[in-house]
C-alpha positions as CSV (number, residue, x, y, z in Angstrom):
1,M,17.5,-23.8,-56.8
2,G,18.3,-24.3,-53.2
3,K,21.3,-25.3,-51.1
4,V,22.1,-29.1,-51.7
5,V,24.2,-30.1,-48.5
6,L,26.2,-33.2,-47.7
7,V,26.6,-34.4,-44.4
8,T,28.8,-37.4,-43.1
9,G,28.6,-39.4,-40.0
10,V,25.0,-39.5,-40.1
11,A,24.4,-43.0,-38.7
12,R,25.7,-41.5,-35.2
13,H,23.1,-39.7,-33.0
14,L,24.3,-36.4,-33.7
15,G,24.9,-36.6,-37.5
16,G,21.5,-38.2,-37.6
17,R,19.9,-34.7,-35.5
18,F,21.9,-32.4,-37.8
19,V,20.7,-33.9,-40.6
20,R,16.9,-33.7,-39.7
21,R,17.3,-30.0,-38.4
22,I,19.1,-28.5,-41.5
23,K,16.6,-30.4,-43.8
24,R,13.6,-28.0,-42.6
25,E,16.1,-24.9,-43.7
26,P,14.0,-22.9,-46.3
27,E,16.9,-22.3,-48.3
28,V,18.0,-26.0,-48.5
29,D,16.7,-28.1,-51.0
30,R,18.0,-31.2,-50.7
31,V,20.2,-33.2,-47.8
32,I,22.4,-36.1,-48.8
33,G,23.4,-38.2,-45.6
34,V,26.4,-40.4,-46.1
35,D,27.8,-43.3,-43.8
36,A,29.6,-46.7,-44.1
37,V,26.5,-48.3,-42.4
38,P,22.8,-47.2,-42.4
39,P,21.2,-45.2,-39.7
40,E,19.0,-46.8,-37.1
41,H,17.3,-43.7,-36.9
42,D,15.0,-41.4,-39.2
43,L,16.8,-38.7,-41.4
44,G,13.5,-36.8,-41.9
45,G,13.3,-37.5,-45.8
46,A,17.1,-37.0,-46.6
47,V,18.9,-39.1,-49.5
48,F,20.6,-41.8,-47.6
49,V,23.8,-43.0,-49.7
50,R,25.7,-45.6,-48.0
51,A,29.5,-44.7,-48.9
52,D,32.8,-44.9,-47.0
53,I,34.7,-41.8,-46.9
54,R,37.9,-43.4,-46.8
55,H,37.1,-44.6,-50.4
56,P,37.3,-42.2,-53.9
57,M,33.7,-42.9,-54.5
58,I,32.8,-40.1,-52.5
59,A,33.9,-37.9,-55.4
60,K,30.9,-39.4,-57.4
61,V,28.6,-38.9,-54.7
62,L,29.3,-35.0,-54.5
63,A,29.5,-34.7,-58.5
64,E,26.2,-36.9,-58.6
65,H,24.4,-34.5,-56.4
66,S,26.1,-31.5,-57.5
67,V,26.7,-30.6,-53.5
68,D,27.7,-27.4,-52.6
69,T,27.9,-27.5,-48.9
70,V,29.6,-29.8,-47.0
71,V,29.2,-30.7,-43.4
72,H,32.3,-32.8,-41.9
73,M,31.0,-34.9,-39.0
74,D,32.5,-38.3,-38.9
75,V,35.4,-36.8,-37.1
76,T,34.9,-39.0,-33.7
77,G,36.9,-40.6,-30.7
78,T,34.2,-43.5,-30.6
79,P,33.8,-46.6,-33.0
80,L,30.4,-47.1,-34.3
81,G,29.4,-50.9,-34.0
82,S,32.3,-53.3,-34.0
83,G,34.9,-51.2,-35.2
84,G,38.0,-50.5,-33.1
85,R,40.6,-47.6,-32.7
86,A,42.5,-48.4,-35.8
87,S,39.0,-48.0,-38.1
88,V,38.4,-44.6,-36.3
89,K,41.8,-43.4,-37.3
90,E,41.4,-44.2,-40.5
91,T,38.0,-42.9,-41.1
92,N,39.2,-39.8,-39.4
93,V,42.4,-39.1,-41.0
94,I,42.1,-41.0,-44.2
95,G,38.6,-40.3,-44.9
96,T,39.2,-36.6,-44.5
97,M,42.1,-36.7,-47.0
98,Q,39.7,-38.2,-49.4
99,L,36.5,-36.1,-48.6
100,L,39.2,-33.0,-49.3
101,G,40.6,-34.2,-52.3
102,A,36.8,-34.8,-53.5
103,C,35.9,-31.3,-52.7
104,Q,38.9,-29.8,-54.1
105,K,38.1,-31.1,-57.4
106,S,34.3,-30.6,-57.3
107,P,33.2,-27.3,-59.1
108,T,30.2,-27.3,-57.1
109,V,31.3,-27.1,-53.4
110,R,31.5,-23.6,-51.9
111,R,31.1,-24.1,-48.3
112,L,32.9,-26.9,-46.0
113,V,32.1,-27.0,-42.0
114,V,34.2,-29.2,-40.1
115,K,33.1,-31.0,-36.6
116,S,36.5,-30.4,-34.7
117,T,37.3,-30.7,-31.1
118,T,38.9,-28.6,-28.0
119,S,41.2,-31.4,-27.3
120,V,43.8,-30.3,-30.3
121,Y,45.1,-27.6,-27.2
122,G,45.8,-31.0,-25.2
123,S,46.2,-30.9,-21.8
124,A,49.1,-29.9,-19.7
125,P,50.5,-28.6,-16.4
126,R,51.9,-25.4,-18.4
127,D,48.8,-24.3,-20.2
128,P,47.6,-21.4,-20.4
129,A,44.6,-20.3,-18.2
130,V,42.1,-20.0,-21.4
131,F,43.0,-21.2,-25.1
132,T,42.2,-18.9,-27.9
133,E,42.1,-19.9,-31.4
134,T,45.3,-18.6,-32.3
135,M,47.1,-20.3,-29.5
136,L,49.5,-23.5,-29.8
137,P,49.3,-26.0,-27.4
138,K,52.3,-26.5,-24.9
139,A,52.5,-30.1,-25.8
140,L,50.9,-31.6,-29.0
141,P,48.8,-34.3,-28.5
142,T,50.6,-37.7,-29.1
143,G,47.8,-40.1,-29.9
144,G,44.2,-40.7,-29.8
145,F,41.1,-38.8,-31.1
146,A,43.2,-35.4,-30.4
147,K,46.0,-36.3,-32.6
148,D,43.5,-37.2,-35.2
149,A,41.8,-33.8,-34.8
150,V,45.4,-31.9,-35.2
151,E,45.9,-34.1,-38.5
152,V,42.7,-33.5,-39.8
153,E,42.8,-29.7,-39.0
154,G,46.1,-29.5,-40.7
155,Y,44.6,-31.1,-44.0
156,V,41.5,-28.8,-43.9
157,R,44.1,-25.7,-43.8
158,G,45.7,-27.0,-46.5
159,F,43.0,-27.3,-48.5
160,A,41.5,-23.9,-47.8
161,R,44.6,-22.2,-49.0
162,R,44.2,-24.7,-52.4
163,R,40.7,-23.6,-52.7
164,P,40.4,-19.8,-51.6
165,D,36.8,-19.7,-52.9
166,V,35.4,-21.9,-50.5
167,A,34.1,-20.8,-47.0
168,V,35.7,-23.0,-44.7
169,A,34.5,-23.0,-40.9
170,V,36.1,-25.3,-38.2
171,L,34.0,-25.8,-35.1
172,R,36.3,-26.6,-32.0
173,F,33.6,-28.1,-29.7
174,A,34.3,-28.6,-26.0
175,N,33.1,-32.0,-24.4
176,I,29.6,-32.7,-25.6
177,L,27.2,-33.5,-22.7
178,G,23.5,-34.0,-23.6
179,P,20.5,-36.6,-22.7
180,K,22.3,-39.3,-25.2
181,G,25.5,-39.3,-23.9
182,G,27.6,-41.2,-26.5
183,T,31.1,-39.6,-25.6
184,P,33.8,-41.0,-23.9
185,L,33.7,-38.3,-21.3
186,A,30.3,-39.1,-20.8
187,D,30.6,-42.7,-20.2
188,Y,33.4,-41.9,-17.6
189,L,30.8,-39.6,-15.7
190,S,28.4,-42.6,-15.9
191,L,30.3,-44.8,-13.7
192,P,28.9,-45.4,-10.5
193,V,32.3,-44.4,-8.8
194,L,34.7,-41.9,-10.3
195,P,38.2,-42.5,-10.4
196,T,40.5,-39.3,-10.0
197,V,43.9,-38.2,-10.0
198,L,45.1,-37.5,-6.7
199,G,45.6,-33.9,-5.6
200,Y,44.0,-32.3,-8.8
201,D,40.8,-31.1,-9.3
202,P,40.3,-30.0,-13.2
203,R,38.5,-27.3,-14.4
204,L,36.0,-28.6,-17.3
205,Q,33.7,-26.9,-20.1
206,F,30.9,-28.6,-21.7
207,V,28.5,-27.7,-24.6
208,H,25.0,-29.2,-24.9
209,E,24.2,-31.2,-27.9
210,D,21.6,-28.9,-28.9
211,D,24.2,-26.0,-29.0
212,V,26.0,-28.4,-31.2
213,I,23.2,-28.9,-33.9
214,D,22.4,-25.0,-33.5
215,V,25.8,-23.8,-34.3
216,L,26.7,-26.4,-37.1
217,R,23.6,-25.1,-38.5
218,L,24.4,-21.3,-38.5
219,A,27.8,-22.3,-40.1
220,S,26.6,-24.3,-42.7
221,V,23.8,-21.5,-44.0
222,E,24.8,-17.9,-44.5
223,P,22.5,-15.9,-42.2
224,R,22.8,-12.7,-44.2
225,R,24.5,-11.6,-47.7
226,G,28.1,-11.0,-47.6
227,T,28.9,-13.2,-44.3
228,L,30.7,-16.4,-44.6
229,N,31.3,-17.4,-41.4
230,S,34.8,-19.0,-42.3
231,G,37.6,-19.4,-39.9
232,T,38.1,-21.4,-36.5
233,F,35.8,-21.3,-33.7
234,N,35.9,-22.4,-29.9
235,V,32.2,-23.5,-29.0
236,A,31.3,-24.0,-25.6
237,G,28.8,-23.0,-22.8
238,D,29.6,-20.2,-20.2
239,G,31.1,-21.0,-17.2
240,V,33.1,-23.7,-15.7
241,L,32.9,-26.7,-13.6
242,L,35.4,-28.5,-11.4
243,L,35.5,-32.0,-11.4
244,S,34.5,-32.6,-7.7
245,Q,31.6,-30.1,-8.3
246,C,30.6,-32.7,-11.4
247,S,30.9,-35.7,-9.0
248,R,28.7,-33.6,-6.5
249,R,25.8,-33.0,-8.5
250,L,25.8,-36.6,-10.0
251,G,25.3,-38.0,-6.4
252,R,28.9,-40.2,-7.4
253,P,32.0,-40.6,-5.0
254,T,35.2,-40.3,-6.5
255,V,38.1,-42.6,-5.7
256,P,41.6,-40.4,-5.8
257,V,44.3,-42.4,-7.4
258,L,47.8,-41.7,-7.8
259,L,48.6,-40.7,-11.3
260,P,50.8,-43.6,-12.3
261,A,47.9,-45.8,-11.0
262,I,45.4,-44.3,-12.5
263,T,47.5,-44.2,-15.9
264,W,47.6,-48.6,-15.4
265,L,43.7,-48.2,-14.7
266,G,43.0,-46.5,-18.0
267,Q,45.1,-49.0,-20.0
268,F,43.3,-52.1,-18.2
269,V,39.8,-51.1,-18.6
270,R,40.3,-50.0,-22.5
271,T,41.9,-53.2,-23.0
272,A,39.3,-54.8,-21.3
273,G,36.7,-53.1,-23.4
274,I,34.9,-51.9,-20.4
275,L,35.7,-47.9,-20.8
276,D,37.6,-45.7,-23.3
277,F,39.8,-44.4,-20.6
278,S,42.6,-43.0,-23.0
279,P,45.6,-41.3,-22.1
280,E,44.1,-38.0,-23.4
281,Q,41.6,-37.8,-21.1
282,I,43.1,-38.7,-18.1
283,R,45.4,-36.0,-19.1
284,L,42.1,-33.8,-19.3
285,L,41.2,-34.9,-15.8
286,T,44.3,-34.2,-14.5
287,H,45.0,-30.8,-15.8
288,G,41.5,-29.7,-17.4
289,R,41.2,-27.5,-20.3
290,I,39.5,-23.9,-20.9
291,V,39.1,-22.1,-24.1
292,D,37.6,-18.3,-25.1
293,T,34.8,-18.4,-27.0
294,T,34.6,-14.9,-28.0
295,Q,35.0,-15.2,-32.1
296,M,32.2,-17.7,-31.5
297,R,29.9,-14.9,-30.5
298,E,31.5,-11.9,-32.1
299,T,32.5,-13.5,-35.8
300,L,29.9,-16.6,-35.8
301,G,27.3,-14.5,-34.2
302,Y,26.1,-17.5,-31.7
303,T,25.3,-17.4,-28.0
304,P,25.1,-20.9,-27.0
305,R,21.2,-21.6,-25.0
306,Y,23.0,-23.7,-22.2
307,T,25.6,-22.9,-19.8
308,T,28.5,-25.3,-18.9
309,P,26.7,-26.0,-15.4
310,E,23.1,-26.0,-17.5
311,A,24.5,-28.6,-20.0
312,F,25.9,-30.6,-17.1
313,R,22.4,-30.7,-15.3
314,D,20.4,-32.0,-18.2
315,F,23.0,-34.9,-18.3
316,A,22.7,-35.5,-14.8
317,R,18.7,-35.4,-15.0
318,S,18.8,-37.9,-17.8
319,H,21.2,-40.5,-16.3
320,G,19.3,-40.9,-13.1
321,P,20.5,-40.6,-9.3
322,G,24.0,-41.9,-8.5
323,L,25.1,-44.3,-5.6
324,L,24.5,-41.8,-3.1
325,P,22.5,-38.5,-2.3
326,P,24.4,-35.7,-3.8
327,D,24.5,-33.6,-0.2
328,Q,26.2,-36.7,1.1
329,V,28.6,-36.7,-1.8
330,A,29.3,-33.3,-1.4
331,R,30.0,-33.6,2.5
332,A,32.6,-36.6,1.7
333,V,34.5,-34.8,-0.9
334,D,34.8,-31.8,1.4
335,R,36.2,-34.3,4.0
336,L,38.8,-35.9,1.6
337,A,39.8,-32.3,0.3
338,A,40.7,-31.1,4.0
339,V,43.3,-34.0,4.1
340,L,44.9,-33.9,0.4
341,P,47.6,-31.8,-0.7
342,P,46.0,-28.7,-2.7
343,A,46.6,-29.0,-6.3
344,S,48.1,-25.7,-7.9
345,E,45.7,-22.6,-7.9
346,P,44.4,-22.3,-11.5
347,K,45.1,-18.9,-13.6
348,E,42.8,-16.5,-13.6
349,H,40.3,-17.0,-17.2
350,S,38.0,-14.4,-19.3
351,A,34.5,-14.0,-18.5
352,H,33.6,-16.1,-21.6
353,G,35.8,-19.2,-20.4
């Protein structure tokens, strides 16, 4: 008998892509896709079960299909359909609790993979130049998706202590970019004009959605005997881009705004439903965030196919030209930088940053 893999969050683009990919693995016998709403895309022959992971019925799904591998992708920062922030938080936190409770009682589950985010490190002015998996944030996220992810990881650690026989991998992805977009940062970068925080030019890291699918597959299937791929792993492409470099490559001008004003602007566009410009995203666009990926390479054994600049290039190519030619934007940014007070210099970071 081959593996039986259950994947949550399959109505979303990445969840659907992963289901179709894992279904092709020779050692996988069946794939069960779970979501509260039916997917609009094809699942490649996987079995779809309409179930809300916030409810105890998820335990019946695990038992009925004798699931041995669970890939939890339904931890997200954006609502699906008409759902709001409250619904997203319930799915992230309450849904994870229910899913982990079901996994704990299941005698067949042997592997758990959780899609998390580097947002758990937060973004603060006194942050280290590079975060490793063992570092704690200077200031814990106080709300939004980042706070949800911190709570989710706490529940996952508790599950791992109660079920030491289950291999648990937590994958902390940097900002995901690709042709499809679909993330709050991708929506921000798609604006015709990018509001930025006056005096700051944050360092950013990206991971291509193709690499997201590949590393999820690697963590879900044991590559060789005796390798469990357990632990917490930062996942990001090599290299760093400044926000000003991103605007140049997109051909989108920036509008520097004082921090109090951009906080008000974020509240306005979020309330109006124009863009999910959350406080955590404003902090990222102020202070940036860089993570070390040594464990991803050496322990998990994965090397991303796309660097940070390459992932961004693919995103930019798929989202068309901006309002202005990139070289014209570059000249404008340079002139603006010459008259603005400089931001504090970033500390040195590792080669894998």
